[in-house]
C-alpha positions in Angstrom: 0.0 0.0 0.0 1.4 3.4 -1.0 1.6 6.2 1.4 2.0 8.8 -1.3 -0.9 11.3 -1.6 -2.3 12.0 -5.0 -2.1 15.6 -6.1 -5.4 17.5 -6.1 -6.8 17.9 -9.5 -7.2 21.6 -10.3 -10.0 23.2 -12.4 -8.8 24.2 -15.8 -9.7 27.9 -15.3 -7.8 28.2 -12.0 -4.4 29.1 -13.4 -5.8 32.0 -15.5 -7.7 33.3 -12.5 -4.6 33.1 -10.3 -2.5 34.8 -13.0 -5.1 37.6 -13.3 -5.3 38.2 -9.5 -1.5 38.3 -9.2 -1.3 40.7 -12.1 -3.3 43.3 -10.1 -1.2 42.9 -7.0 -2.9 40.1 -5.1 -1.0 37.5 -3.2 -2.4 34.0 -3.9 -1.8 30.8 -1.9 -3.1 27.6 -3.4 -4.8 25.4 -0.8 -5.8 21.7 -1.1 -8.8 21.9 1.2 -11.4 23.1 2.0 -11.2 25.6 -0.9 -8.8 26.4 -3.7 -7.3 29.8 -3.0 -6.4 32.1 -0.1 -6.1 35.6 -1.7 -4.8 38.7 0.0 -5.4 42.2 -1.5 -5.1 45.6 0.2 -5.2 44.2 3.7 -8.2 41.9 3.1 -8.3 38.2 2.8 -10.6 36.1 0.5 -11.3 32.4 0.4 -12.1 31.4 -3.1 -13.3 28.1 -4.6 -12.7 28.0 -8.4 -15.1 25.9 -10.4 -15.2 25.2 -14.1 -18.5 25.8 -15.7 -20.9 23.0 -14.5 -18.4 22.0 -11.8 -19.7 20.7 -8.6 -18.7 21.2 -5.0 -17.2 18.3 -3.1 -19.0 17.0 0.0 -16.4 18.7 2.2 -17.0 22.0 0.4 -20.8 21.6 0.7 -20.3 21.3 4.5 -17.7 23.9 4.9 -19.0 26.9 2.9 -22.3 27.4 4.8 -20.7 26.7 8.2 -17.8 29.1 7.7 -18.4 32.3 9.7 -16.4 34.4 7.2 -16.7 35.0 3.5 -16.2 32.3 0.9 -16.9 32.8 -2.8 -17.3 30.2 -5.6 -16.1 31.7 -8.9 -15.8 30.6 -12.5 -14.3 33.6 -14.3 -11.5 36.1 -14.1 -14.0 38.9 -14.1 -15.7 37.5 -11.0 -12.4 37.2 -9.2 -11.3 40.7 -10.1 -14.7 42.2 -9.1 -14.6 40.4 -5.8 -11.3 41.8 -4.6 -11.6 45.3 -6.1 -15.3 46.1 -5.5 -14.6 47.7 -2.1 -12.2 50.2 -3.8 -14.3 51.6 -6.6 
């Protein structure tokens, strides 16, 4: 029996969203669980789950997101990600 852990499969749109967030000055840390990204921008933190169109949340995510006392966003596009982190500054 192998003790190696399989790498988490990332949604295809995650890299472009990470690149876009970093291009506007965000720091982005990729997580394995419970969501995909921890993003920092202008002294604020964001928990982001990236889903491809028609993607589904895992059971862990379905349990975590409504129970979390902070903010968690499920996003599919670059525009959604940029709007999330910049909307407080417009």
